[in-house]
C-alpha positions as CSV (number, residue, x, y, z in Angstrom):
1,X,-47.3,33.5,68.1
2,X,-47.5,36.3,66.0
3,X,-45.3,38.1,68.3
4,X,-42.5,35.9,68.5
5,X,-42.6,36.1,64.1
6,X,-42.0,40.1,64.3
7,X,-39.9,40.0,66.6
8,X,-37.6,37.3,64.8
9,X,-38.1,39.3,61.8
10,X,-37.2,42.6,63.6
11,X,-33.9,40.6,64.8
12,X,-33.2,39.4,61.3
13,X,-33.1,43.3,60.1
14,X,-31.0,44.9,63.0
15,X,-28.3,41.6,61.8
16,X,-28.7,42.6,58.5
17,X,-28.4,46.2,59.1
18,X,-25.2,46.0,61.4
19,X,-23.7,43.0,58.7
20,X,-24.1,46.2,56.2
21,X,-22.7,48.7,58.7
22,X,-19.6,46.1,59.0
23,X,-18.7,45.8,55.2
24,X,-19.3,49.1,54.5
25,X,-16.9,50.2,57.4
26,X,-14.7,47.6,56.3
27,X,-14.5,48.6,52.4
28,X,-14.2,52.8,53.4
29,X,-11.4,52.1,56.2
30,X,-9.7,49.4,54.0
31,X,-5.8,50.5,52.9
32,X,-5.1,51.0,49.5
33,X,-3.5,48.4,47.5
34,X,-0.3,48.9,45.1
35,X,-2.6,50.9,41.7
36,X,-3.4,48.8,39.3
37,X,-1.6,50.2,35.8
38,X,1.6,51.0,37.1
39,X,1.1,54.3,39.6
40,X,3.3,55.0,42.6
41,X,3.5,52.9,45.5
42,X,1.2,54.1,48.6
43,X,4.0,54.0,50.4
44,X,7.6,54.0,49.6
45,X,8.9,50.7,50.4
46,X,11.4,48.0,49.7
47,X,11.3,46.7,45.8
48,X,9.7,50.0,44.6
49,X,11.1,53.1,42.9
50,X,12.4,55.9,44.9
51,X,9.9,58.9,44.9
52,X,12.0,61.5,43.1
53,X,12.9,64.5,45.5
54,X,14.6,68.1,44.8
55,X,16.1,69.6,47.7
56,X,18.5,72.6,48.2
57,X,21.8,72.4,49.6
58,X,23.1,75.2,52.1
59,X,24.6,77.3,49.3
60,X,20.6,76.5,47.5
61,X,22.5,74.4,44.9
62,X,19.6,71.8,44.1
63,X,20.0,68.1,44.0
64,X,17.5,65.6,42.1
65,X,17.6,62.5,43.6
66,X,17.3,61.2,40.1
67,X,20.6,62.9,39.1
68,X,22.4,60.0,41.3
69,X,20.6,57.4,39.1
70,X,23.6,54.9,38.6
71,X,25.0,55.3,41.9
72,X,24.2,53.8,45.4
73,X,22.5,56.1,47.3
74,X,21.8,55.9,51.2
75,X,19.2,58.6,51.5
76,X,18.8,59.7,55.5
77,X,16.4,61.9,57.2
78,X,17.6,63.8,60.4
79,X,17.2,66.2,62.7
80,X,19.5,68.0,64.5
81,X,17.9,67.8,68.1
82,X,17.8,63.5,67.6
83,X,20.0,62.1,69.8
84,X,20.0,58.7,67.1
85,X,20.5,60.7,64.3
86,X,23.1,62.5,66.0
87,X,24.8,59.1,67.0
88,X,24.9,57.9,63.6
89,X,26.3,61.0,61.6
90,X,29.8,60.2,61.9
91,X,29.7,56.6,60.7
92,X,27.6,58.1,57.5
93,X,30.2,61.1,57.1
94,X,33.1,58.0,57.4
95,X,31.5,56.2,55.0
96,X,30.4,58.6,52.5
97,X,34.4,59.4,52.7
98,X,35.8,56.0,52.3
99,X,33.2,54.8,49.4
100,X,32.1,58.0,47.4
101,X,34.5,57.3,44.9
102,X,33.3,53.7,44.3
103,X,30.0,54.7,43.3
104,X,27.7,55.4,46.7
105,X,26.2,58.6,47.5
106,X,24.6,59.7,50.7
107,X,22.5,62.1,51.3
108,X,21.2,63.5,54.4
109,X,18.2,65.1,54.3
110,X,17.1,67.2,57.2
111,X,13.7,67.6,58.1
112,X,13.9,71.6,58.6
113,X,10.0,71.6,58.7
114,X,10.5,69.9,62.0
115,X,13.6,71.7,62.8
116,X,15.6,74.8,61.8
117,X,18.8,75.6,59.3
118,X,20.5,77.2,61.6
119,X,20.3,74.2,64.6
120,X,21.5,72.1,61.6
121,X,24.2,73.7,59.7
122,X,25.3,74.3,63.3
123,X,25.4,70.3,63.9
124,X,26.8,69.5,60.3
125,X,29.8,72.3,60.7
126,X,30.2,70.7,64.4
127,X,30.8,67.3,62.7
128,X,32.9,68.7,59.8
129,X,30.0,67.1,57.3
130,X,31.1,67.1,53.7
131,X,28.5,64.5,52.5
132,X,25.5,66.3,50.8
133,X,22.8,67.9,53.3
134,X,19.9,68.9,52.1
135,X,17.2,70.6,53.6
136,X,13.0,69.6,53.4
137,X,12.0,72.9,54.3
138,X,8.6,72.2,53.4
139,X,8.0,69.0,54.3
140,X,7.1,67.7,50.9
141,X,10.1,65.2,50.7
142,X,9.0,64.0,54.2
143,X,5.7,63.4,53.0
144,X,6.0,61.6,50.1
145,X,8.7,59.4,51.9
146,X,5.8,58.8,54.9
147,X,8.5,59.4,57.4
148,X,7.1,58.7,60.6
149,X,10.3,58.8,62.7
150,X,13.7,60.3,63.2
151,X,16.2,58.8,61.6
152,X,14.7,57.1,58.9
153,X,17.2,55.5,56.3
154,X,16.6,54.1,52.7
155,X,19.0,52.5,50.8
156,X,18.4,53.0,47.0
157,X,19.8,50.8,44.4
158,X,21.8,52.0,41.1
159,X,18.4,51.7,39.2
160,X,16.5,54.1,41.7
161,X,15.1,51.2,43.6
162,X,14.6,51.4,47.6
163,X,16.2,47.8,48.5
164,X,15.9,48.5,52.2
165,X,14.2,50.8,54.7
166,X,15.5,51.1,58.6
167,X,13.4,53.2,60.4
168,X,15.1,54.1,64.0
169,X,18.5,54.2,65.1
170,X,21.5,54.8,65.2
171,X,22.7,52.3,62.8
172,X,26.0,50.7,63.2
173,X,28.8,51.8,61.0
174,X,29.4,48.1,59.8
175,X,25.5,47.7,59.3
176,X,25.6,50.4,57.0
177,X,28.4,49.6,55.1
178,X,27.4,46.1,54.7
179,X,24.1,46.7,53.1
180,X,26.2,49.7,51.0
181,X,28.9,47.3,49.8
182,X,26.0,44.8,49.0
183,X,24.5,47.2,46.6
184,X,28.1,48.4,45.5
185,X,29.3,44.4,44.3
186,X,25.9,43.6,42.6
187,X,26.5,46.8,40.2
188,X,30.1,46.0,39.0
């Protein structure tokens, strides 16, 4: 009888330690929620303010996302070696040409930390792109926007709020136009 009581206590102690370890594991591995006090979200997503970025174009002119406030912005992360990026870029250029005067800005952010400027410039020249092409040389924008796949496209309203995020592609021109036209209509 004494042996069973001792065994039961040990077993209860083991169970308590396992439960405590489980609680500790959950607490330590839980992903952070939206911080209290109005801080930035842990990952930019629909409904959150678009993180600021300031990136150069091929001439070295810096473009700050905040300078486009009041315009609808399509922020597209891409690389020259990415087939879906290559496939959707002509549609982005066409929409840029068609809707820039209506309040749309398309910013094509080359993830230069995973590409080269030379390859990106060669690609943009081959397509005759006129939309702003920005270079994320050190990966800071890619990190801020938590880019995990290419292309990734953020649709941002006139107040700087991310309204939609599309990971992957290529996006059809009709889909891009539909989202952009809805955001432009809201701005009127």
